[in-house]
DSSP file (Angstrom, degrees, kcal/mol; ACC not computed):
  #  RESIDUE AA STRUCTURE BP1 BP2  ACC     N-H-->O    O-->H-N    N-H-->O    O-->H-N    TCO  KAPPA ALPHA  PHI   PSI    X-CA   Y-CA   Z-CA
    1    1 A M              0   0    0      0, 0.0     2,-0.0     0, 0.0     0, 0.0   0.000 360.0 360.0 360.0 128.9  -14.3   -1.9    1.9
    2    2 A A        -     0   0    0      1,-0.0     2,-0.3    49,-0.0    32,-0.2  -0.324 360.0-170.8 -66.8 147.7  -13.2    0.0   -1.1
    3    3 A R        -     0   0    0     30,-1.9     2,-0.4    32,-0.1    32,-0.1  -0.915  30.7 -97.3-135.6 159.6  -13.2    3.8   -1.0
    4    4 A S        +     0   0    0     -2,-0.3     2,-0.3     0, 0.0     0, 0.0  -0.670  50.6 176.7 -76.9 133.1  -12.8    6.7   -3.3
    5    5 A R        -     0   0    0     -2,-0.4     2,-0.4    96,-0.1    28,-0.1  -0.898  30.4-105.9-135.1 162.8   -9.2    8.0   -3.1
    6    6 A Y        -     0   0    0     -2,-0.3     2,-0.4    92,-0.1    92,-0.0  -0.723  24.7-172.4 -89.3 138.8   -7.1   10.6   -4.8
    7    7 A L        -     0   0    0     -2,-0.4    92,-0.0    92,-0.0    22,-0.0  -0.944  20.2-141.3-129.8 110.7   -4.4    9.6   -7.3
    8    8 A K    >   -     0   0    0     -2,-0.4     3,-1.9     1,-0.1     4,-0.4  -0.356  18.6-118.6 -74.0 149.8   -2.3   12.5   -8.3
    9    9 A P  G >  S+     0   0    0      0, 0.0     3,-1.1     0, 0.0     4,-0.3   0.816 111.1  66.9 -56.6 -31.6   -1.1   12.9  -12.0
   10   10 A G  G >> S+     0   0    0      1,-0.2     3,-1.2     2,-0.2     4,-0.8   0.695  80.2  81.0 -64.5 -17.6    2.5   12.6  -10.8
   11   11 A F  G X4 S+     0   0    0     -3,-1.9     3,-1.0     1,-0.3    -1,-0.2   0.908  90.2  51.1 -51.8 -44.3    1.9    9.0   -9.8
   12   12 A F  G <4 S+     0   0    0     -3,-1.1    -1,-0.3    -4,-0.4    -2,-0.2   0.644 111.5  46.9 -73.8 -14.9    2.4    7.9  -13.4
   13   13 A K  G <4 S+     0   0    0     -3,-1.2    -1,-0.2    -4,-0.3    -2,-0.2   0.417  77.9 127.1-105.1  -0.6    5.7    9.8  -13.8
   14   14 A D    <X  -     0   0    0     -3,-1.0     4,-1.9    -4,-0.8    -3,-0.0  -0.385  57.0-142.7 -60.7 126.9    7.3    8.6  -10.5
   15   15 A E  T  4 S+     0   0    0      1,-0.2     4,-0.4     2,-0.2    -1,-0.2   0.760  99.7  50.3 -68.3 -24.8   10.6    7.1  -11.4
   16   16 A D  T >4 S+     0   0    0      2,-0.2     3,-0.9     1,-0.2     4,-0.4   0.863 107.2  54.0 -78.0 -37.0   10.3    4.3   -8.8
   17   17 A I  G >4 S+     0   0    0      1,-0.2     3,-1.8     2,-0.2    -2,-0.2   0.891 100.4  61.2 -61.5 -39.4    6.8    3.4  -10.1
   18   18 A K  G 3< S+     0   0    0     -4,-1.9    -1,-0.2     1,-0.3    -2,-0.2   0.734  94.9  63.2 -63.9 -19.9    8.2    2.9  -13.6
   19   19 A E  G <  S+     0   0    0     -3,-0.9    -1,-0.3    -4,-0.4    -2,-0.2   0.683  89.3  86.7 -76.1 -17.3   10.5    0.2  -12.3
   20   20 A L  S <  S-     0   0    0     -3,-1.8     5,-0.0    -4,-0.4    47,-0.0  -0.526  90.0-102.7 -82.4 149.0    7.5   -2.0  -11.3
   21   21 A P     >  -     0   0    0      0, 0.0     4,-1.9     0, 0.0     3,-0.5  -0.315  38.4-105.9 -61.4 155.5    5.8   -4.3  -13.8
   22   22 A Y  H  > S+     0   0    0      1,-0.2     4,-2.1     2,-0.2     5,-0.2   0.887 120.3  53.0 -51.4 -45.9    2.5   -3.0  -15.1
   23   23 A E  H  > S+     0   0    0      1,-0.2     4,-2.4     2,-0.2    -1,-0.2   0.872 107.5  51.4 -62.4 -37.7    0.5   -5.4  -13.0
   24   24 A A  H  > S+     0   0    0     -3,-0.5     4,-2.5     2,-0.2    -1,-0.2   0.865 108.0  52.8 -68.5 -36.0    2.3   -4.3   -9.8
   25   25 A R  H  X S+     0   0    0     -4,-1.9     4,-1.9     2,-0.2    -2,-0.2   0.935 112.7  43.6 -63.7 -45.7    1.5   -0.6  -10.6
   26   26 A L  H  X S+     0   0    0     -4,-2.1     4,-1.9     2,-0.2    -2,-0.2   0.896 113.4  51.5 -66.7 -40.0   -2.2   -1.4  -11.0
   27   27 A F  H  X S+     0   0    0     -4,-2.4     4,-1.8     2,-0.2    -2,-0.2   0.902 107.4  53.6 -63.1 -41.3   -2.2   -3.5   -7.9
   28   28 A Y  H  X S+     0   0    0     -4,-2.5     4,-1.2     1,-0.2    -1,-0.2   0.910 106.6  51.7 -60.3 -43.1   -0.6   -0.7   -5.9
   29   29 A Q  H  X S+     0   0    0     -4,-1.9     4,-1.2     1,-0.2     3,-0.4   0.902 108.1  53.1 -59.6 -40.3   -3.3    1.7   -7.1
   30   30 A G  H  X S+     0   0    0     -4,-1.9     4,-2.0     1,-0.2    -1,-0.2   0.843 100.3  60.4 -64.6 -34.1   -5.8   -0.8   -5.8
   31   31 A L  H  X S+     0   0    0     -4,-1.8     4,-1.4     1,-0.2    -1,-0.2   0.860 101.2  55.2 -62.1 -33.8   -4.2   -1.0   -2.4
   32   32 A W  H  < S+     0   0    0     -4,-1.2    -1,-0.2    -3,-0.4    -2,-0.2   0.891 108.5  47.6 -64.7 -39.2   -4.9    2.7   -2.0
   33   33 A I  H  < S+     0   0    0     -4,-1.2   -30,-1.9     1,-0.2    -2,-0.2   0.858 114.5  46.1 -70.1 -35.3   -8.6    2.1   -2.7
   34   34 A E  H  < S+     0   0    0     -4,-2.0    -1,-0.2   -32,-0.2    -2,-0.2   0.691  93.9 100.5 -80.2 -19.6   -8.7   -0.8   -0.3
   35   35 A A  S  < S-     0   0    0     -4,-1.4     6,-0.2    -5,-0.2   -32,-0.1  -0.262  70.0-124.6 -70.5 153.5   -6.8    1.1    2.5
   36   36 A D    >   -     0   0    0      4,-3.0     3,-2.1     1,-0.1    -1,-0.1  -0.107  47.4 -73.0 -83.3-171.1   -8.5    2.7    5.5
   37   37 A R  T 3  S+     0   0    0     69,-0.4    64,-0.1     1,-0.3    -1,-0.1   0.623 134.1  49.3 -64.3 -13.5   -8.2    6.3    6.5
   38   38 A E  T 3  S-     0   0    0      2,-0.2    -1,-0.3    72,-0.0    58,-0.2   0.327 120.8-103.2-105.3   4.8   -4.7    5.7    7.8
   39   39 A G  S <  S+     0   0    0     -3,-2.1    53,-2.7     1,-0.3     2,-0.3   0.742  81.3 128.6  80.4  23.4   -3.4    4.0    4.7
   40   40 A R  E     +A   91   0A   0     51,-0.2    -4,-3.0    -6,-0.1     2,-0.3  -0.827  28.1 165.7-113.6 150.8   -3.6    0.5    6.3
   41   41 A G  E     -A   90   0A   0     49,-2.0    49,-2.6    -2,-0.3     2,-0.3  -0.969  43.9 -81.3-152.9 168.0   -5.3   -2.6    5.1
   42   42 A E  E     -A   89   0A   0     -2,-0.3     2,-1.7    47,-0.2    47,-0.3  -0.590  38.0-132.0 -74.6 131.8   -5.4   -6.3    5.8
   43   43 A D        +     0   0    0     45,-2.1    45,-0.1    -2,-0.3    -1,-0.1  -0.619  57.4 136.2 -86.7  80.3   -2.5   -8.2    4.2
   44   44 A R     >  -     0   0    0     -2,-1.7     4,-2.8     1,-0.1     3,-0.5  -0.782  32.8-172.0-127.4  83.0   -4.6  -10.9    2.6
   45   45 A P  H  > S+     0   0    0      0, 0.0     4,-2.5     0, 0.0     5,-0.2   0.832  82.2  49.8 -51.4 -43.1   -3.2  -11.3   -0.9
   46   46 A E  H  > S+     0   0    0      2,-0.2     4,-1.7     1,-0.2     5,-0.1   0.921 114.5  44.8 -64.0 -41.9   -5.8  -13.7   -2.3
   47   47 A R  H  > S+     0   0    0     -3,-0.5     4,-2.1     2,-0.2    -1,-0.2   0.907 112.8  51.3 -67.3 -41.8   -8.6  -11.5   -1.0
   48   48 A L  H  X S+     0   0    0     -4,-2.8     4,-3.0     1,-0.2     5,-0.4   0.881 106.6  54.9 -62.6 -38.0   -6.9   -8.3   -2.4
   49   49 A K  H  X S+     0   0    0     -4,-2.5     4,-2.1    -5,-0.3    -1,-0.2   0.920 108.6  48.2 -60.5 -43.8   -6.5  -10.0   -5.8
   50   50 A I  H  < S+     0   0    0     -4,-1.7    -1,-0.2     1,-0.2    -2,-0.2   0.893 117.2  42.2 -64.4 -39.8  -10.2  -10.7   -5.9
   51   51 A E  H  < S+     0   0    0     -4,-2.1    -2,-0.2     2,-0.1    -1,-0.2   0.863 126.9  29.2 -74.4 -36.9  -11.0   -7.1   -4.9
   52   52 A I  H  < S+     0   0    0     -4,-3.0    -3,-0.2    -5,-0.2    -2,-0.2   0.889 136.8  12.3 -95.6 -45.1   -8.4   -5.3   -7.1
   53   53 A M    ><  +     0   0    0     -4,-2.1     3,-1.3    -5,-0.4     5,-0.2  -0.492  66.8 158.2-135.1  63.9   -7.9   -7.5  -10.2
   54   54 A P  T 3  S+     0   0    0      0, 0.0    -1,-0.1     0, 0.0    -4,-0.1   0.749  76.9  44.8 -64.9 -24.5  -10.6  -10.1  -10.3
   55   55 A Y  T 3  S+     0   0    0      2,-0.0     2,-0.3    -5,-0.0    -5,-0.1   0.411  98.0  87.5-100.9   2.2  -10.3  -10.9  -14.0
   56   56 A D  S <  S-     0   0    0     -3,-1.3     2,-1.3    -7,-0.2    -3,-0.1  -0.793  73.9-130.0-108.9 146.5   -6.5  -11.1  -14.2
   57   57 A N        +     0   0    0     -2,-0.3     2,-0.3     2,-0.1    -2,-0.0  -0.709  55.7 141.3 -91.8  85.8   -4.2  -14.0  -13.7
   58   58 A I        -     0   0    0     -2,-1.3     2,-0.8    -5,-0.2     3,-0.1  -0.843  57.2-120.8-124.4 161.6   -1.7  -12.4  -11.3
   59   59 A D     >  -     0   0    0     -2,-0.3     4,-1.9     1,-0.2     3,-0.2  -0.876  24.9-170.5-101.4 100.0    0.2  -13.6   -8.2
   60   60 A A  H  > S+     0   0    0     -2,-0.8     4,-2.5     1,-0.2     5,-0.2   0.840  84.1  56.6 -64.0 -34.4   -1.0  -11.2   -5.5
   61   61 A E  H  > S+     0   0    0      1,-0.2     4,-2.3     2,-0.2    -1,-0.2   0.916 107.2  49.3 -62.7 -41.7    1.6  -12.4   -3.0
   62   62 A K  H  > S+     0   0    0      2,-0.2     4,-2.5     1,-0.2    -2,-0.2   0.895 109.5  52.2 -63.3 -40.0    4.3  -11.6   -5.6
   63   63 A M  H  X S+     0   0    0     -4,-1.9     4,-2.2     2,-0.2    -2,-0.2   0.927 110.1  48.3 -61.8 -44.9    2.8   -8.1   -6.1
   64   64 A M  H  X S+     0   0    0     -4,-2.5     4,-1.3     1,-0.2    -2,-0.2   0.898 111.2  50.7 -62.7 -40.8    2.9   -7.5   -2.3
   65   65 A Q  H  < S+     0   0    0     -4,-2.3     4,-0.5     2,-0.2     3,-0.3   0.916 109.8  50.0 -64.0 -42.9    6.5   -8.7   -2.1
   66   66 A L  H >< S+     0   0    0     -4,-2.5     3,-1.1     1,-0.2    -2,-0.2   0.918 111.1  48.6 -60.7 -43.8    7.5   -6.3   -4.9
   67   67 A L  H 3< S+     0   0    0     -4,-2.2    12,-1.9     1,-0.2    11,-1.8   0.731 109.0  54.4 -70.3 -21.4    5.8   -3.4   -3.3
   68   68 A A  T 3< S+     0   0    0     -4,-1.3    57,-0.4    -3,-0.3    -1,-0.2   0.474  88.2  98.4 -91.0  -3.4    7.5   -4.2    0.0
   69   69 A C  S <  S-     0   0    0     -3,-1.1     9,-0.4    -4,-0.5    10,-0.1  -0.587  88.2 -94.6 -82.2 146.9   11.0   -4.2   -1.5
   70   70 A P        -     0   0    0      0, 0.0     6,-0.1     0, 0.0    -1,-0.1  -0.320  40.5-119.1 -59.9 140.4   13.1   -1.0   -1.1
   71   71 A K     >  -     0   0    0      5,-1.8     4,-1.1     1,-0.1   -55,-0.1  -0.373  17.5-121.2 -73.3 158.5   13.0    1.4   -4.0
   72   72 A K  T  4 S+     0   0    0      2,-0.1    -1,-0.1     1,-0.1   -56,-0.0   0.910 106.4  42.4 -67.0 -42.5   16.2    2.2   -5.9
   73   73 A S  T  4 S+     0   0    0      1,-0.1    -1,-0.1     3,-0.1   -57,-0.0   0.898 131.5  16.5 -78.1 -40.6   16.1    5.9   -5.2
   74   74 A T  T  4 S-     0   0    0      2,-0.3    -2,-0.1    48,-0.0    -1,-0.1   0.567  87.3-130.3-111.1 -10.9   15.1    6.2   -1.6
   75   75 A K  S  < S+     0   0    0     -4,-1.1    -3,-0.1     1,-0.3    48,-0.1   0.615  73.6 115.9  66.9  12.4   15.7    2.7   -0.3
   76   76 A R        -     0   0    0     46,-0.2    -5,-1.8    -6,-0.1    -1,-0.3  -0.877  64.4-124.9-108.3 144.5   12.2    2.8    1.2
   77   77 A P        -     0   0    0      0, 0.0    -9,-0.2     0, 0.0   -10,-0.1  -0.266  17.0-119.6 -78.2 172.2    9.4    0.4    0.0
   78   78 A F  S    S+     0   0    0    -11,-1.8    15,-2.1    -9,-0.4    16,-0.4   0.841  97.3   9.8 -75.4 -36.8    6.0    1.5   -1.3
   79   79 A I  E     -B   92   0A   0    -12,-1.9     2,-0.4    13,-0.2    13,-0.2  -0.922  67.8-138.9-135.3 160.2    4.4   -0.4    1.6
   80   80 A I  E     -B   91   0A   0     11,-2.1    11,-2.2    -2,-0.3     2,-0.4  -0.965  14.2-147.6-117.3 146.9    5.4   -2.2    4.7
   81   81 A R  E     +B   90   0A   0     -2,-0.4    45,-0.5     9,-0.2     2,-0.3  -0.921  29.0 160.9-109.6 134.9    3.9   -5.5    5.8
   82   82 A Y  E     -B   89   0A   0      7,-2.5     7,-3.2    -2,-0.4     2,-0.4  -0.935  31.8-127.6-149.3 169.4    3.5   -6.1    9.4
   83   83 A E  E     +B   88   0A   0     -2,-0.3     2,-0.3     5,-0.2     5,-0.2  -0.969  21.4 175.0-125.1 139.8    1.8   -8.2   12.0
   84   84 A A  E >  S-B   87   0A   0      3,-2.4     3,-2.1    -2,-0.4    -2,-0.0  -0.978  72.7  -7.9-144.5 129.9   -0.2   -7.1   15.0
   85   85 A D  T 3  S-     0   0    0     -2,-0.3     3,-0.1     1,-0.3    -1,-0.0   0.842 129.3 -55.3  53.1  37.2   -2.2   -9.3   17.4
   86   86 A G  T 3  S+     0   0    0      1,-0.3     2,-0.3     0, 0.0    -1,-0.3   0.495 116.2 110.8  79.1   3.1   -1.7  -12.3   15.1
   87   87 A Q  E <   - B   0  84A   0     -3,-2.1    -3,-2.4   -45,-0.0     2,-0.4  -0.838  63.5-129.4-110.7 149.3   -3.2  -10.5   12.1
   88   88 A K  E     + B   0  83A   0     -2,-0.3   -45,-2.1    -5,-0.2     2,-0.3  -0.807  32.6 168.4-101.2 138.4   -1.2   -9.4    9.0
   89   89 A Y  E     -AB  42  82A   0     -7,-3.2    -7,-2.5    -2,-0.4     2,-0.3  -0.881  23.8-139.6-138.3 167.3   -1.5   -5.8    7.6
   90   90 A Y  E     -AB  41  81A   0    -49,-2.6   -49,-2.0    -2,-0.3     2,-0.4  -0.952   8.4-157.6-127.6 154.6    0.0   -3.4    5.2
   91   91 A Q  E     -AB  40  80A   0    -11,-2.2   -11,-2.1    -2,-0.3     2,-0.6  -0.998  17.7-134.1-130.1 126.8    0.8    0.3    5.5
   92   92 A I  E >   - B   0  79A   0    -53,-2.7     3,-1.2    -2,-0.4     4,-0.2  -0.727  18.9-147.1 -79.8 123.2    1.2    2.6    2.5
   93   93 A I  T 3  S+     0   0    0    -15,-2.1     3,-0.3    -2,-0.6    -1,-0.2   0.903  90.9  37.7 -62.3 -48.0    4.3    4.6    3.3
   94   94 A T  T >> S+     0   0    0    -16,-0.4     4,-1.0     1,-0.2     3,-0.8   0.139  80.7 122.3 -94.2  21.2    3.4    8.0    1.7
   95   95 A W  H X> S+     0   0    0     -3,-1.2     4,-1.6     1,-0.3     3,-1.3   0.910  72.4  44.4 -50.6 -58.2   -0.3    7.8    2.6
   96   96 A H  H 34 S+     0   0    0     -3,-0.3    -1,-0.3     1,-0.3    -2,-0.1   0.696 107.2  61.3 -68.9 -17.9   -0.6   11.1    4.5
   97   97 A K  H <4 S+     0   0    0     -3,-0.8    -1,-0.3     1,-0.1    -2,-0.2   0.788 118.2  26.9 -72.9 -27.7    1.4   13.0    2.0
   98   98 A H  H << S+     0   0    0     -3,-1.3     2,-0.4    -4,-1.0    -2,-0.2   0.546 107.3  74.6-116.4  -9.3   -1.1   12.2   -0.8
   99   99 A Q     <  -     0   0    0     -4,-1.6     2,-0.5    -5,-0.2   -94,-0.0  -0.877  45.9-167.3-117.1 141.7   -4.6   11.7    0.8
  100  100 A R        -     0   0    0     -2,-0.4     2,-0.3    -3,-0.0   -94,-0.1  -0.987  28.9-138.4-118.0 117.4   -7.2   14.0    2.3
  101  101 A I        -     0   0    0     -2,-0.5     2,-0.1   -64,-0.1   -96,-0.1  -0.538  15.4-114.0 -83.9 138.0   -9.7   11.9    4.2
  102  102 A H    >   -     0   0    0     -2,-0.3     3,-1.9     1,-0.1    -1,-0.1  -0.460  24.6-124.6 -68.1 139.5  -13.4   12.6    4.0
  103  103 A H  T 3  S+     0   0    0      1,-0.3    -1,-0.1    -2,-0.1    -2,-0.1   0.680 107.2  58.6 -62.8 -19.0  -14.8   13.8    7.4
  104  104 A T  T 3  S+     0   0    0      2,-0.1     2,-0.4     0, 0.0    -1,-0.3   0.568  78.4 106.8 -88.3  -7.5  -17.4   11.0    7.4
  105  105 A E  S <  S-     0   0    0     -3,-1.9     3,-0.1     1,-0.1    -4,-0.0  -0.577  72.0-125.2 -75.3 128.4  -14.9    8.2    7.2
  106  106 A G        -     0   0    0     -2,-0.4   -69,-0.4     1,-0.1     3,-0.1  -0.108  33.4 -79.3 -69.5 167.4  -14.7    6.4   10.5
  107  107 A P        -     0   0    0      0, 0.0     2,-0.2     0, 0.0    -1,-0.1  -0.217  55.2 -90.4 -65.7 157.3  -11.5    5.8   12.5
  108  108 A S        -     0   0    0      1,-0.1    -3,-0.0    -3,-0.1     0, 0.0  -0.439  26.3-164.2 -67.7 137.2   -9.1    3.0   11.5
  109  109 A G        +     0   0    0     -2,-0.2    -1,-0.1    -3,-0.1    -3,-0.0   0.333  66.8  91.8 -99.2   4.5   -9.7   -0.3   13.2
  110  110 A I  S    S-     0   0    0    -70,-0.1    -2,-0.1   -68,-0.0   -70,-0.1  -0.863  79.8-122.5-103.5 129.4   -6.2   -1.5   12.2
  111  111 A P        -     0   0    0      0, 0.0     3,-0.1     0, 0.0    -2,-0.1  -0.347  32.1-108.6 -66.9 150.8   -3.3   -1.0   14.7
  112  112 A P        -     0   0    0      0, 0.0     4,-0.1     0, 0.0   -21,-0.0  -0.283  44.2 -82.0 -71.7 163.3   -0.4    1.0   13.3
  113  113 A P        -     0   0    0      0, 0.0     4,-0.1     0, 0.0   -29,-0.1  -0.276  49.8-104.5 -57.9 156.4    3.0   -0.7   12.6
  114  114 A N  S    S+     0   0    0    -31,-0.2     2,-0.3    -3,-0.1   -30,-0.0   0.306 102.2  44.1 -77.4  13.3    5.0   -1.1   15.7
  115  115 A R  S    S-     0   0    0      0, 0.0     2,-0.0     0, 0.0     0, 0.0  -0.984  93.5 -96.9-149.9 152.5    7.3    1.8   14.8
  116  116 A A        -     0   0    0     -2,-0.3     2,-0.5     1,-0.1    -2,-0.1  -0.314  32.6-126.5 -68.1 145.2    6.8    5.3   13.5
  117  117 A L        -     0   0    0     -4,-0.1     2,-0.3   -24,-0.0    -1,-0.1  -0.817  32.8-177.9 -91.8 126.9    7.1    5.9    9.7
  118  118 A T        -     0   0    0     -2,-0.5     5,-0.0     3,-0.3   -25,-0.0  -0.910  33.3-136.7-125.6 155.2    9.5    8.7    9.0
  119  119 A V  S    S+     0   0    0     -2,-0.3    -1,-0.1     1,-0.2   -43,-0.0   0.841 103.9  49.1 -75.5 -33.6   10.6   10.3    5.7
  120  120 A K  S    S+     0   0    0      2,-0.1    -1,-0.2    -3,-0.1    -3,-0.0   0.811  99.7  70.7 -77.7 -31.3   14.3   10.4    6.7
  121  121 A E  S    S-     0   0    0      1,-0.0    -3,-0.3   -45,-0.0     2,-0.1  -0.756  81.2-127.5 -96.0 126.3   14.7    6.9    7.9
  122  122 A P        -     0   0    0      0, 0.0     2,-0.4     0, 0.0   -46,-0.2  -0.435  24.6-139.1 -67.1 144.5   14.7    4.0    5.4
  123  123 A L        -     0   0    0     -2,-0.1     2,-0.4   -48,-0.1    -6,-0.0  -0.871  17.0-171.6-107.8 138.7   12.3    1.3    6.2
  124  124 A Y        -     0   0    0     -2,-0.4   -55,-0.1   -48,-0.1   -44,-0.1  -0.997  28.6-115.9-127.4 131.0   13.0   -2.4    5.9
  125  125 A N              0   0    0    -57,-0.4   -43,-0.1    -2,-0.4   -45,-0.0  -0.340 360.0 360.0 -66.2 143.3   10.3   -5.0    6.3
  126  126 A R              0   0    0    -45,-0.5    -1,-0.1    -2,-0.0   -44,-0.1   0.432 360.0 360.0 -93.2 360.0   10.8   -7.3    9.2
């Protein structure tokens, strides 16, 4: 379920974001809206495409792959894709740095990735 989220002005000036194609930047913004209170969502590219960019002819799987590739500056991706209990999910890496969750939003029903996300350690998708 889509939610209202914060998008800081610096998002548009991020040097890693500028390396992404326009469609991937917009898709990434949509992932924030689709994510739950922990920055997690179901990794269902076709469904995400319908929710985020219903009128555009894009390849949502390609967008997810681009966002899961390491950035040039930090070697960390924008998202990680993972599987838990046979289901596929994504986690936005910098979620807690940029979001303040509304107190009425319920707890996440999505399990966390099977290892902790840290700022110091580069992440590589498995």
